[in-house]
GUSENU-171899 format. One record per residue (C-alpha): chain; x, y, z. Coordinates in nm, 2 decimals, padded with zeros to 4 digits. Example, Ala and Ser with C-alpha at 12.3 -4.5 7.8 and 13.67 -1.06 7.14 Angstrom:
<sites>
SITE  ch       x       y       z
SITE   A   01.23  -00.45   00.78
SITE   A   01.37  -00.11   00.71
</sites>
This chain:
<sites>
SITE  ch       x       y       z
SITE   A   06.50   00.72   19.23
SITE   A   06.38   01.03   19.42
SITE   A   06.08   01.24   19.32
SITE   A   06.16   01.51   19.07
SITE   A   06.14   01.87   19.21
SITE   A   05.88   02.06   19.01
SITE   A   06.08   02.38   19.05
SITE   A   06.40   02.23   18.89
SITE   A   06.23   02.00   18.63
SITE   A   06.48   01.72   18.69
SITE   A   06.67   01.55   18.97
SITE   A   06.94   01.40   18.75
SITE   A   07.28   01.54   18.63
SITE   A   07.55   01.41   18.40
SITE   A   07.91   01.54   18.42
SITE   A   08.13   01.48   18.11
SITE   A   08.49   01.56   18.20
SITE   A   08.74   01.64   17.93
SITE   A   09.09   01.66   18.08
SITE   A   09.30   01.95   17.96
SITE   A   09.07   02.10   17.69
SITE   A   09.14   02.48   17.65
SITE   A   08.87   02.73   17.60
SITE   A   09.04   02.92   17.32
SITE   A   09.10   02.62   17.10
SITE   A   08.76   02.46   17.15
SITE   A   08.55   02.78   17.11
SITE   A   08.74   02.86   16.79
SITE   A   08.66   02.53   16.64
SITE   A   08.30   02.55   16.75
SITE   A   08.26   02.88   16.57
SITE   A   08.43   02.74   16.26
SITE   A   08.17   02.46   16.25
SITE   A   08.42   02.18   16.31
SITE   A   08.24   02.04   16.61
SITE   A   07.87   02.01   16.54
SITE   A   07.76   01.85   16.87
SITE   A   07.95   02.11   17.07
SITE   A   07.78   02.37   16.85
SITE   A   07.44   02.22   16.94
SITE   A   07.54   02.22   17.31
SITE   A   07.63   02.59   17.28
SITE   A   07.30   02.68   17.11
SITE   A   07.08   02.48   17.36
SITE   A   07.27   02.58   17.68
SITE   A   07.53   02.80   17.83
SITE   A   07.91   02.82   17.79
SITE   A   08.19   02.99   17.97
SITE   A   08.57   02.97   18.02
SITE   A   08.64   02.79   18.35
SITE   A   08.92   02.91   18.57
SITE   A   09.12   02.63   18.73
SITE   A   09.30   02.59   19.06
SITE   A   09.64   02.75   19.13
SITE   A   09.85   02.58   19.00
SITE   A   09.62   02.44   18.73
SITE   A   09.68   02.07   18.78
SITE   A   09.48   01.75   18.75
SITE   A   09.51   01.62   19.11
SITE   A   09.39   01.95   19.26
SITE   A   09.13   02.06   19.00
SITE   A   08.92   01.75   18.97
SITE   A   08.86   01.72   19.35
SITE   A   08.77   02.09   19.34
SITE   A   08.52   02.03   19.06
SITE   A   08.37   01.74   19.25
SITE   A   08.35   01.91   19.59
SITE   A   08.31   02.28   19.53
SITE   A   08.60   02.37   19.75
SITE   A   08.97   02.47   19.70
SITE   A   09.25   02.24   19.80
SITE   A   09.29   02.38   20.16
SITE   A   08.95   02.22   20.23
SITE   A   08.95   01.91   20.02
SITE   A   09.31   01.84   20.12
SITE   A   09.47   01.74   19.79
SITE   A   09.74   01.98   19.67
SITE   A   09.91   01.74   19.42
SITE   A   09.97   01.38   19.34
SITE   A   10.19   01.36   19.64
SITE   A   10.19   01.52   19.99
SITE   A   10.52   01.62   20.15
SITE   A   10.59   01.48   20.50
SITE   A   10.79   01.64   20.78
SITE   A   11.09   01.42   20.70
SITE   A   11.09   01.54   20.34
SITE   A   10.96   01.20   20.20
SITE   A   10.66   01.20   19.97
SITE   A   10.35   00.99   20.00
SITE   A   10.09   00.95   19.73
SITE   A   09.75   01.12   19.78
SITE   A   09.45   00.90   19.73
SITE   A   09.08   00.92   19.75
SITE   A   09.13   00.86   20.13
SITE   A   09.30   01.19   20.16
SITE   A   09.00   01.39   20.03
SITE   A   08.84   01.55   20.33
SITE   A   08.53   01.71   20.16
SITE   A   08.24   01.50   20.04
SITE   A   08.22   01.48   19.66
SITE   A   07.91   01.49   19.45
SITE   A   07.88   01.11   19.45
SITE   A   07.88   01.12   19.83
SITE   A   07.58   01.36   19.82
SITE   A   07.37   01.21   19.54
SITE   A   07.26   00.85   19.52
SITE   A   07.27   00.64   19.33
SITE   A   07.57   00.76   19.14
SITE   A   07.79   00.62   18.86
SITE   A   08.15   00.74   18.85
SITE   A   08.40   00.65   18.58
SITE   A   08.77   00.74   18.53
SITE   A   08.78   01.05   18.75
SITE   A   09.14   01.12   18.86
SITE   A   09.22   01.08   19.23
SITE   A   08.94   00.83   19.31
SITE   A   09.16   00.53   19.39
SITE   A   09.08   00.33   19.60
SITE   A   08.72   00.33   19.48
SITE   A   08.46   00.46   19.73
SITE   A   08.19   00.23   19.85
SITE   A   07.92   00.46   19.72
SITE   A   07.56   00.39   19.65
SITE   A   07.61   00.30   19.29
SITE   A   07.92   00.20   19.10
SITE   A   08.27   00.35   19.05
SITE   A   08.57   00.28   18.83
SITE   A   08.88   00.47   18.95
SITE   A   09.08   00.68   18.71
SITE   A   09.43   00.83   18.70
SITE   A   09.67   00.71   18.97
SITE   A   09.51   00.36   18.99
SITE   A   09.78   00.10   18.94
SITE   A   09.56  -00.13   18.75
SITE   A   09.19  -00.24   18.72
SITE   A   09.14  -00.46   19.02
SITE   A   08.91  -00.50   19.31
SITE   A   09.04  -00.19   19.48
SITE   A   08.98   00.02   19.16
SITE   A   08.61  -00.06   19.13
SITE   A   08.30  -00.06   19.33
SITE   A   08.15  -00.31   19.36
SITE   A   08.47  -00.50   19.35
SITE   A   08.32  -00.76   19.10
SITE   A   08.30  -00.48   18.84
SITE   A   08.68  -00.52   18.79
SITE   A   08.62  -00.87   18.66
SITE   A   08.35  -00.76   18.43
SITE   A   08.57  -00.50   18.27
SITE   A   08.86  -00.75   18.23
SITE   A   08.62  -00.99   18.06
SITE   A   08.42  -00.76   17.84
SITE   A   08.68  -00.48   17.78
SITE   A   09.01  -00.67   17.80
SITE   A   09.21  -00.39   17.64
SITE   A   09.10  -00.13   17.89
SITE   A   09.39   00.06   18.05
SITE   A   09.41   00.33   18.31
SITE   A   09.62   00.56   18.09
SITE   A   09.93   00.60   17.88
SITE   A   10.27   00.74   17.96
SITE   A   10.31   00.99   17.68
SITE   A   10.68   01.04   17.74
SITE   A   10.76   00.69   17.62
SITE   A   10.63   00.77   17.27
SITE   A   10.89   01.04   17.18
SITE   A   10.98   00.98   16.82
SITE   A   10.69   00.74   16.77
SITE   A   10.41   00.99   16.74
SITE   A   10.21   00.77   16.49
SITE   A   10.21   00.48   16.73
SITE   A   10.12   00.71   17.01
SITE   A   09.81   00.84   16.82
SITE   A   09.70   00.48   16.74
SITE   A   09.74   00.37   17.11
SITE   A   09.57   00.69   17.23
SITE   A   09.27   00.63   17.00
SITE   A   09.25   00.27   17.12
SITE   A   09.25   00.40   17.48
SITE   A   08.98   00.65   17.40
SITE   A   08.76   00.39   17.24
SITE   A   08.79   00.15   17.54
SITE   A   08.70   00.44   17.77
SITE   A   08.40   00.51   17.55
SITE   A   08.30   00.14   17.57
SITE   A   08.32   00.15   17.94
SITE   A   08.10   00.47   17.96
SITE   A   07.83   00.31   17.74
SITE   A   07.85  -00.01   17.94
SITE   A   07.80   00.18   18.27
SITE   A   07.51   00.37   18.10
SITE   A   07.33   00.04   18.04
SITE   A   07.17   00.08   18.38
SITE   A   06.93   00.36   18.42
SITE   A   06.95   00.38   18.80
SITE   A   07.15   00.69   18.86
SITE   A   07.10   01.05   18.97
SITE   A   07.46   01.14   18.90
SITE   A   07.67   01.01   18.62
SITE   A   08.03   01.15   18.63
SITE   A   08.27   01.03   18.36
SITE   A   08.61   01.17   18.26
SITE   A   08.82   01.14   17.94
SITE   A   09.19   01.21   18.01
SITE   A   09.31   01.14   17.65
SITE   A   09.32   01.51   17.54
SITE   A   09.57   01.60   17.81
SITE   A   09.80   01.31   17.71
SITE   A   09.79   01.39   17.35
SITE   A   09.86   01.76   17.39
SITE   A   10.16   01.71   17.61
SITE   A   10.35   01.53   17.33
SITE   A   10.18   01.67   17.02
SITE   A   10.06   02.03   16.99
SITE   A   09.95   02.04   16.63
SITE   A   09.62   02.19   16.52
SITE   A   09.53   01.93   16.27
SITE   A   09.61   01.63   16.50
SITE   A   09.44   01.79   16.80
SITE   A   09.13   01.88   16.60
SITE   A   09.11   01.53   16.48
SITE   A   09.11   01.41   16.84
SITE   A   08.85   01.67   16.94
SITE   A   08.62   01.54   16.66
SITE   A   08.62   01.21   16.83
SITE   A   08.53   01.38   17.15
SITE   A   08.25   01.56   16.96
SITE   A   08.11   01.22   16.86
SITE   A   08.12   01.10   17.22
SITE   A   07.94   01.42   17.31
SITE   A   07.67   01.34   17.06
SITE   A   07.61   01.01   17.23
SITE   A   07.59   01.18   17.57
SITE   A   07.35   01.44   17.44
SITE   A   07.11   01.17   17.33
SITE   A   07.15   01.00   17.67
SITE   A   07.08   01.31   17.88
SITE   A   06.78   01.39   17.66
SITE   A   06.63   01.04   17.71
SITE   A   06.71   01.06   18.09
SITE   A   06.58   01.42   18.12
SITE   A   06.90   01.51   18.29
SITE   A   07.11   01.83   18.31
SITE   A   07.45   01.80   18.14
SITE   A   07.77   01.97   18.25
SITE   A   08.08   01.95   18.03
SITE   A   08.39   02.06   18.20
SITE   A   08.77   02.05   18.18
SITE   A   09.00   02.07   18.48
SITE   A   09.24   02.32   18.31
SITE   A   09.34   02.45   17.97
SITE   A   09.65   02.39   17.76
SITE   A   09.91   02.58   17.57
SITE   A   10.26   02.54   17.41
SITE   A   10.57   02.55   17.62
SITE   A   10.93   02.61   17.50
SITE   A   11.13   02.62   17.83
SITE   A   11.15   02.46   18.17
SITE   A   11.24   02.68   18.47
SITE   A   11.41   02.50   18.75
SITE   A   11.27   02.65   19.07
SITE   A   11.52   02.47   19.29
SITE   A   11.81   02.59   19.07
SITE   A   11.69   02.94   19.12
SITE   A   11.69   02.88   19.49
SITE   A   12.03   02.72   19.48
SITE   A   12.19   03.00   19.28
SITE   A   12.06   03.25   19.53
SITE   A   12.19   03.06   19.83
SITE   A   11.85   02.95   19.97
SITE   A   11.90   02.58   19.88
SITE   A   12.22   02.38   19.95
SITE   A   12.28   02.07   19.74
SITE   A   12.40   01.75   19.91
SITE   A   12.77   01.73   19.92
SITE   A   12.94   01.45   19.74
SITE   A   13.03   01.16   19.97
SITE   A   13.30   00.90   19.88
SITE   A   13.02   00.67   19.76
SITE   A   12.85   00.93   19.55
SITE   A   13.19   01.04   19.40
SITE   A   13.28   00.68   19.32
SITE   A   12.94   00.61   19.15
SITE   A   12.96   00.93   18.95
SITE   A   13.31   00.85   18.84
SITE   A   13.18   00.52   18.70
SITE   A   12.90   00.71   18.52
SITE   A   12.63   00.59   18.75
SITE   A   12.37   00.85   18.82
SITE   A   11.99   00.84   18.88
SITE   A   11.94   00.91   18.51
SITE   A   12.17   00.65   18.38
SITE   A   12.04   00.39   18.62
SITE   A   11.68   00.45   18.51
SITE   A   11.78   00.44   18.14
SITE   A   11.95   00.10   18.19
SITE   A   11.64  -00.03   18.37
SITE   A   11.41   00.09   18.08
SITE   A   11.64  -00.07   17.82
SITE   A   11.60  -00.40   17.99
SITE   A   11.22  -00.37   17.94
SITE   A   11.15  -00.41   18.31
SITE   A   10.79  -00.31   18.40
SITE   A   10.77  -00.04   18.66
SITE   A   10.54  -00.24   18.88
SITE   A   10.76  -00.55   18.87
SITE   A   11.06  -00.33   18.96
SITE   A   10.88  -00.18   19.25
SITE   A   10.76  -00.51   19.38
SITE   A   11.13  -00.61   19.40
SITE   A   11.25  -00.30   19.57
SITE   A   11.12  -00.21   19.92
SITE   A   11.07   00.16   19.98
SITE   A   11.35   00.17   20.24
SITE   A   11.59   00.04   19.98
SITE   A   11.48   00.28   19.72
SITE   A   11.52   00.57   19.97
SITE   A   11.88   00.46   20.05
SITE   A   11.97   00.41   19.69
SITE   A   11.82   00.75   19.60
SITE   A   12.03   00.92   19.87
SITE   A   12.35   00.75   19.77
SITE   A   12.33   00.77   19.39
SITE   A   12.42   01.12   19.26
SITE   A   12.16   01.31   19.07
SITE   A   11.95   01.62   19.04
SITE   A   11.64   01.53   19.24
SITE   A   11.47   01.82   19.42
SITE   A   11.45   01.64   19.75
SITE   A   11.70   01.35   19.76
SITE   A   11.99   01.56   19.65
SITE   A   11.93   01.85   19.89
SITE   A   12.11   01.91   20.22
SITE   A   11.82   02.02   20.43
SITE   A   12.03   02.10   20.74
SITE   A   12.15   02.41   20.55
SITE   A   11.86   02.48   20.32
SITE   A   11.63   02.78   20.37
SITE   A   11.37   02.70   20.11
SITE   A   11.29   02.44   19.84
SITE   A   11.04   02.36   19.57
SITE   A   10.82   02.05   19.55
SITE   A   10.55   01.91   19.32
SITE   A   10.65   02.13   19.11
SITE   A   10.50   02.47   19.18
SITE   A   10.49   02.46   19.56
SITE   A   10.77   02.64   19.75
SITE   A   10.82   02.57   20.12
SITE   A   11.03   02.76   20.37
SITE   A   11.23   02.51   20.57
SITE   A   11.04   02.58   20.89
SITE   A   11.18   02.44   21.22
SITE   A   10.82   02.36   21.34
SITE   A   10.72   02.19   21.02
SITE   A   11.02   01.99   20.90
SITE   A   11.26   01.76   21.09
SITE   A   11.57   01.94   20.97
SITE   A   11.42   02.29   20.95
SITE   A   11.65   02.59   20.96
SITE   A   11.41   02.89   20.97
SITE   A   11.22   02.99   21.28
SITE   A   10.85   03.06   21.24
SITE   A   10.91   03.43   21.32
SITE   A   11.14   03.47   21.03
SITE   A   10.91   03.31   20.77
SITE   A   10.72   03.62   20.66
SITE   A   11.05   03.79   20.57
SITE   A   11.18   03.49   20.39
SITE   A   10.86   03.47   20.19
SITE   A   10.89   03.83   20.09
SITE   A   11.25   03.77   19.97
SITE   A   11.15   03.46   19.78
SITE   A   10.85   03.63   19.62
SITE   A   11.08   03.90   19.49
SITE   A   11.34   03.65   19.37
SITE   A   11.08   03.45   19.16
SITE   A   10.86   03.73   19.04
SITE   A   11.16   03.93   18.90
SITE   A   11.32   03.63   18.72
SITE   A   11.36   03.70   18.35
SITE   A   11.46   03.49   18.05
SITE   A   11.80   03.62   17.95
SITE   A   11.71   03.57   17.58
SITE   A   11.39   03.78   17.59
SITE   A   11.41   03.99   17.91
SITE   A   11.06   03.88   17.99
SITE   A   10.95   03.78   18.34
SITE   A   10.87   03.41   18.34
SITE   A   10.70   03.33   18.67
SITE   A   10.39   03.44   18.87
SITE   A   10.40   03.41   19.25
SITE   A   10.10   03.36   19.49
SITE   A   10.11   03.36   19.87
SITE   A   10.00   03.02   20.00
SITE   A   09.83   03.18   20.30
SITE   A   09.61   03.38   20.07
SITE   A   09.53   03.10   19.83
SITE   A   09.47   02.84   20.11
SITE   A   09.36   03.04   20.42
SITE   A   09.20   02.75   20.61
SITE   A   09.51   02.52   20.61
SITE   A   09.82   02.61   20.81
SITE   A   10.01   02.32   20.64
SITE   A   09.96   02.46   20.29
SITE   A   10.26   02.55   20.07
SITE   A   10.42   02.88   20.16
SITE   A   10.43   03.01   19.80
SITE   A   10.29   02.88   19.47
SITE   A   10.51   02.97   19.17
SITE   A   10.37   02.91   18.82
SITE   A   10.53   02.96   18.48
SITE   A   10.38   03.22   18.24
SITE   A   10.28   03.12   17.89
SITE   A   10.56   02.93   17.73
SITE   A   10.74   02.84   18.05
SITE   A   10.69   02.56   18.30
SITE   A   10.83   02.53   18.64
SITE   A   11.02   02.22   18.74
SITE   A   11.19   02.10   19.06
SITE   A   11.48   01.92   18.91
SITE   A   11.82   02.06   19.01
SITE   A   11.95   02.14   18.66
SITE   A   12.29   02.30   18.59
SITE   A   12.11   02.60   18.44
SITE   A   11.78   02.77   18.54
SITE   A   11.64   02.76   18.19
SITE   A   11.64   02.43   17.99
SITE   A   11.47   02.34   17.67
SITE   A   11.13   02.17   17.70
SITE   A   11.25   01.89   17.49
SITE   A   10.98   01.64   17.38
SITE   A   10.71   01.81   17.59
SITE   A   10.52   02.02   17.34
SITE   A   10.26   02.18   17.57
SITE   A   10.15   02.22   17.93
SITE   A   09.87   02.33   18.15
SITE   A   09.70   02.67   18.14
SITE   A   09.44   02.81   18.38
SITE   A   09.14   02.85   18.14
SITE   A   08.94   02.54   18.08
SITE   A   08.58   02.49   17.95
SITE   A   08.23   02.49   18.10
SITE   A   07.91   02.40   17.91
SITE   A   07.57   02.31   18.04
SITE   A   07.23   02.22   17.90
SITE   A   06.92   02.06   18.01
SITE   A   06.57   02.12   18.17
SITE   A   06.71   02.35   18.44
SITE   A   06.96   02.54   18.22
SITE   A   06.92   02.86   18.02
SITE   A   06.96   02.85   17.65
SITE   A   07.21   03.03   17.42
SITE   A   07.39   03.22   17.69
SITE   A   07.76   03.30   17.74
SITE   A   07.89   03.36   18.09
SITE   A   08.22   03.46   18.24
SITE   A   08.39   03.45   18.58
SITE   A   08.33   03.08   18.65
SITE   A   08.58   02.88   18.85
SITE   A   08.61   02.50   18.90
SITE   A   08.46   02.53   19.25
SITE   A   08.13   02.67   19.10
SITE   A   08.05   02.35   18.92
SITE   A   07.94   02.14   19.22
SITE   A   07.71   02.39   19.39
SITE   A   07.56   02.50   19.05
SITE   A   07.49   02.13   18.96
SITE   A   07.34   02.06   19.30
SITE   A   07.10   02.36   19.29
SITE   A   07.00   02.27   18.93
SITE   A   06.85   01.94   19.05
SITE   A   06.70   02.08   19.37
SITE   A   06.96   01.97   19.62
SITE   A   07.10   02.18   19.91
SITE   A   07.46   02.30   19.90
SITE   A   07.72   02.20   20.15
SITE   A   07.75   02.50   20.38
SITE   A   08.13   02.53   20.36
SITE   A   08.16   02.54   19.98
SITE   A   08.39   02.80   19.83
SITE   A   08.20   02.81   19.50
SITE   A   07.90   03.01   19.40
SITE   A   07.57   02.88   19.26
SITE   A   07.56   03.04   18.92
SITE   A   07.19   03.12   18.91
SITE   A   07.26   03.33   18.59
SITE   A   07.28   03.00   18.40
SITE   A   06.97   02.84   18.55
SITE   A   06.60   02.87   18.51
SITE   A   06.54   02.76   18.86
SITE   A   06.33   03.00   19.06
SITE   A   06.41   02.89   19.41
SITE   A   06.70   03.04   19.61
SITE   A   06.98   02.80   19.70
SITE   A   06.96   02.62   20.04
SITE   A   07.25   02.48   20.24
SITE   A   07.32   02.16   20.43
SITE   A   07.57   02.07   20.70
SITE   A   07.83   01.81   20.59
SITE   A   08.06   01.59   20.79
SITE   A   08.43   01.58   20.71
SITE   A   08.48   01.31   20.46
SITE   A   08.71   01.04   20.60
SITE   A   08.79   00.68   20.54
SITE   A   09.02   00.43   20.70
SITE   A   09.35   00.42   20.52
SITE   A   09.46   00.11   20.34
SITE   A   09.83   00.18   20.30
SITE   A   09.93  -00.18   20.33
SITE   A   09.69  -00.28   20.07
SITE   A   09.81  -00.01   19.83
SITE   A   10.19  -00.07   19.85
SITE   A   10.22  -00.15   19.48
SITE   A   10.02   00.16   19.40
SITE   A   10.24   00.38   19.61
SITE   A   10.55   00.23   19.44
SITE   A   10.43   00.29   19.08
SITE   A   10.38   00.66   19.13
SITE   A   10.61   00.75   19.42
SITE   A   10.90   00.53   19.50
SITE   A   11.06   00.56   19.16
SITE   A   11.06   00.94   19.21
SITE   A   11.36   00.88   19.43
SITE   A   11.55   00.75   19.13
SITE   A   11.43   01.05   18.92
SITE   A   11.15   00.86   18.74
SITE   A   10.91   01.14   18.80
SITE   A   10.95   01.50   18.92
</sites>
């Protein structure tokens, strides 16, 4: 343990992450007295809405919170990265190119943070979160920690697929509560040791719940459980003399319709769908499509991981190309396509220098982008006449990365962009009750934090530099965020440090099953 800086009062920080918690819901219930520990946190510290990344997604926002930089610097734009041959590869912790807080502070304890698989060999301990295929030696550091979790928390799971609970909401709530409690058990077990400067732990259950169930009474009941967990954390940070930061990666809100970005492009002639071959025609004639094939697989009760282990990636790619369907990449003829959407808010011009079957010369890209921006920004819902999409220029959002998406297209409130090639631009949201919004939450309290203060204008990249300065640490010189001195009682001005590009040797061969679970089945339409 390092010596406490007298100017900052403490050299320890605790980050409690709550995935998908929106500012408007939480602040309203705090004011109504429904969440006593959050109310205590508000009185003793600072609070603010927290603006997410664009688009507001889990795989981009958590790395931005942990590093203090936007995706063009940390390198993770989504769960998958798009290759020049239009294939998709999963992003992992090895793709993050900016050091995270746990790389800068030691010892650190990190639990259930999305996009941390495989686990880093940090000074401390780590249990990887979302995108880990299972709790094994690759998902924990030290590797023996996986065995301890299996032995002492046998019901521990990485997450739940909320889509599989449609029509079984009561069972979903029971399983989600069990997931939350095992996560809580892990947090408390990791807290048994007192040797940490940084403790960073995330609960993803609120995001899962709200996708399927957007009901005030049920969501509030879940938040009350989170409030109890916060009470335990408040006691912990008081005993440890640490600063506490409570953050969410994005907010949430109800949705009613999906908007197919690739169908918009197809209708306007910018995207050409793959022509039916004799094989595809024959399969379709027999009622065999990607959707029916997957449904049959699910009815057999075959586990995703077992299926993937039996299907090499090359075979899945071939099947995905031959079986007719509505996939935004496998069912597109790129030799004639000008632009396409991926992942699902990113729009790419089919650039001849970037893609193997590109059709647009680099000199024509600015004009194509202007046309596409006009196309998306003026799209209206025929039932309401309202515009449904916002468009951002990728070069402006991500100025340091030439390989960033050309455009980022995000649905307005009530609408969510998708890449599936549906027959109509607008389709009903179906079982999905709610989706991501930009406005998350930020709370902080502790020896270096002001009391009873409400802020504004905070973004996810402000968290890391503010945390570092609050415990007397210099800030990486290339951070995009700002040290929010207006929430600190620290007298000293922030200092900076040079940082090396964060890189690790890739372990693709070791992670074949991981890549399969989250990526190979996309070819069959399992995921967008």
